[in-house]
N, C-alpha and C positions, 0 to 999 in steps of 0.2 A: 901835299894834300897830291901830292903826285902818284905816291906809293899808295892812298888808299883809291884811285882810278885804276891802276896798274892791279890790284886784286880781284877791284872788281871787276874790270872787262875780263882777268882770266878764270874770273867764276863762271860770270856770263859765257864765256866760248867754251867753258866743261859743258857746260849746259845745252848748248846750242849743240855740239861736237853729240852727243849723248843722243838726244832727240833725233837727230837727221842720219845716226849714224849706226845707230845700235839694231837692225837689219842686216844689215852686214856682215857683223863681226859679235860674237857670240861670248869671246871672254871677257874676261872680270874688268879692265878696266875702261872698257865701249858702253858697258854695260849700265858703271854705275858713275854717276855724276860726280860726289864726291870724289872720285880715285882718279876720274879723269881728269878735274879739274886739280888736284893736288899732285896730280904729275905734269899737268902742262905746269904748272907753277915752280916745279923744282924744277923743270929744265929750264927756266925762263929764270928763274933768280941765282940758282946755281950756289949758295954760299949756306955758310952753316945756320946765319939768318933768315937765312930763306927758304929753309923749313918751319919756321914757326907762321911765315907768310902766306907757305903756301898749304899751311893748317887751316889757318882764317879762311885762303881761299875757298877751300872743300868746303866747309862747312859755310861760307855764304851762299855756293851752291846745291846745296842740300835744302836749306831755306827755299831760296828760289824756285828751282823746279818744285815743292810745295807747295808754296805760298803764292808763286806766277802763275 
């Protein structure tokens, strides 16, 4: 259950960072919520299975940005 909260938290943090800091940085990870959540969660999990969790966090961030 804790892993689910961590993935949702990293996805939400990626969306919030992209929405608030896009005007300052015009490079790829800072303008795309999927990329931002993916790289944040890769840095957080830093393992081979963490890449799968990072993919899930990125996809959840894209869905959050589009529908919420």
